[in-house]
N, C-alpha and C positions, 0 to 999 in steps of 0.2 A: 284386691287392689289391681293386680296385673290383668285379671280377666275383664274387669270393668274398663280398664284403659283400652284393651284390645277391642272390646265391643264398641267403645266410643270411636276409635279410629276407623273401624269398619263402617260405622254409620256415616262418618265424615267422608269416607271413600265413596260410599253410595251416592253422596251428594256431589262430590267433586268430579268423579269419573265421567258421568253423563255430560256435565258442563264442558269438560275438557274435550270430549269426543265431538260435541256439537261445535265447539270453537274450531277444532281441527277440520271438521267437515266443511264449515263455512269458509275457512282459508283455502281448502282444497278446491271448493266450488268456485271461489273467486279466481284462483289461478287458472283453472280449466276454462272459465268463462273468458278471461283475458286472452288466453292462448287461442281460443276459438275466434275471438274478434280479430286478433292479429292475423290469423290464418285466412279469415274471410277477406280482410283488407288486402293481403298479399295476392289472393286470387283475383280480386277486383282490379288491382293495379296491374297485374300481369296476366292478361287473358290467355296468352300462349301456354302458360303453365297448366291450364285446365285440360288441354288436349294431351299433354305429355303424360 
């Protein structure tokens, strides 16, 4: 009974963990993308920052 439950939970984890990692990666990429856009806009708005 216990062993079957453990194997079932590990099977569920094998399904859930990759999905969680993909979601976390997507969120991280979105944040990095937004930060990059903001940084680019700041550089475009303030040309004197580029030389500094």
